[in-house]
C-alpha positions as CSV (number, residue, x, y, z in Angstrom):
1,M,9.4,23.6,7.7
2,A,7.0,25.7,6.5
3,Q,3.2,24.2,5.1
4,E,2.9,25.5,1.9
5,N,6.5,23.9,1.0
6,F,5.5,20.6,2.9
7,K,4.2,19.0,-0.4
8,P,6.7,19.9,-2.7
9,L,9.4,19.3,-0.3
10,I,7.7,15.9,-0.5
11,V,8.2,15.4,-4.2
12,W,11.5,16.1,-5.0
13,L,12.5,14.3,-2.2
14,I,11.5,11.7,-4.2
15,I,12.3,12.5,-7.2
16,N,15.5,13.0,-6.2
17,G,16.2,8.9,-5.1
18,K,15.4,10.5,-1.1
19,T,12.2,8.6,-0.6
20,E,12.5,6.9,2.4
21,E,13.8,10.9,4.2
22,A,10.8,11.5,2.4
23,I,8.1,8.6,3.7
24,K,9.8,10.3,7.6
25,L,8.1,13.1,6.6
26,M,5.3,12.5,6.1
27,A,4.7,9.9,9.0
28,Q,6.0,13.0,11.2
29,N,3.8,15.4,9.7
30,Y,1.1,13.5,10.2
31,K,1.0,12.1,13.1
32,V,2.0,8.1,12.0
33,D,4.3,5.2,13.2
34,I,7.5,5.9,10.1
35,P,5.7,2.4,7.6
36,N,8.1,0.1,6.2
37,L,9.6,0.3,2.6
38,R,10.6,-2.9,0.4
39,V,11.7,-2.8,-3.3
40,G,9.0,-6.7,-4.7
41,L,5.7,-7.0,-4.1
42,P,4.1,-9.4,-1.3
43,K,3.4,-12.9,-2.7
44,G,-0.3,-12.8,-5.1
45,H,-0.2,-9.2,-5.8
46,K,-0.7,-8.4,-9.0
47,I,1.9,-7.7,-11.1
48,K,0.5,-4.5,-12.4
49,A,0.1,-3.2,-9.7
50,Y,2.9,-1.0,-9.1
51,G,2.7,-0.7,-5.3
52,C,1.3,-1.7,-2.7
53,Y,0.6,-1.2,1.4
54,A,-0.5,-4.0,3.5
55,A,-1.6,-2.8,6.9
56,K,-0.9,-6.3,8.9
57,N,3.3,-5.5,8.8
58,Q,2.8,-2.0,8.3
59,T,5.0,-2.2,4.8
60,I,4.7,-0.2,1.8
61,S,6.2,-2.8,-1.0
62,V,7.3,-1.2,-4.5
63,Q,7.7,-3.6,-7.8
64,N,10.1,-2.1,-8.3
65,S,13.2,0.3,-7.5
66,D,12.6,2.6,-10.2
67,I,9.0,2.9,-8.5
68,L,10.5,4.5,-5.7
69,V,11.8,7.4,-7.6
70,N,7.6,8.1,-8.1
71,P,6.0,10.0,-6.1
72,F,2.7,9.3,-7.1
73,V,3.2,5.7,-6.4
74,I,4.4,6.4,-2.6
75,C,2.4,8.9,-1.9
76,H,-0.4,7.1,-3.1
77,E,0.1,4.3,-1.1
78,F,0.4,6.7,2.4
79,Y,-2.5,7.5,1.8
80,H,-3.6,3.8,2.8
81,H,-1.1,3.5,5.3
82,L,-2.8,6.6,7.0
83,R,-6.1,5.4,6.5
84,S,-5.3,1.9,8.3
85,R,-4.7,3.0,11.8
86,G,-6.4,2.2,14.0
87,V,-7.0,-1.2,16.5
88,D,-7.9,-3.4,13.7
89,K,-5.8,-2.7,11.1
90,M,-8.4,-2.7,8.3
91,H,-7.6,-1.1,5.2
92,R,-10.7,2.2,4.8
93,G,-8.7,4.3,2.5
94,T,-10.6,3.7,-1.7
95,E,-8.3,3.5,-4.3
96,G,-9.7,7.6,-5.6
97,N,-9.0,9.0,-2.3
98,A,-5.6,7.4,-2.8
99,D,-5.0,8.9,-5.9
100,K,-6.9,12.7,-4.4
101,F,-4.3,12.4,-2.0
102,A,-1.3,11.2,-4.2
103,L,-2.2,14.1,-6.8
104,G,-2.8,16.7,-4.6
105,F,1.1,16.8,-4.0
106,L,2.2,16.0,-7.5
107,A,-0.2,19.5,-8.4
108,E,1.3,21.7,-5.4
109,Y,5.2,20.6,-6.6
110,Q,3.7,21.4,-9.8
111,I,2.6,24.8,-8.8
112,Y,5.4,25.5,-6.8
113,V,8.7,24.8,-9.9
114,K,6.5,26.9,-12.4
115,A,6.1,29.7,-9.7
116,R,10.1,29.1,-9.0
117,L,11.1,29.5,-12.8
118,S,9.0,32.5,-13.8
119,A,10.6,34.2,-10.3
120,P,13.5,36.9,-11.4
């Protein structure tokens, strides 16, 4: 797969309900373990949160099954997975950086779609 198509592919997979496949490809691309994916937030998390990442068990949890097709939330939480590697498993990713990471995927997807729509 061409690297310039990587982010659009990830977004497309998530939008089309192939979130586990997208996460697997992201983990391979960034050379990290594949995180677990779970529907339902851990006890004690705010109902306002759409997702969260637990470094202890390497799990991305989402509020409900509708969120599984939300590329912003999935990419945002995957960023936290990327940033919590290491012996101490500390959460090192800020929310702002996780947002930028996710928005980067969405921006490249939009560029890709616009280019495809304008092609003859």
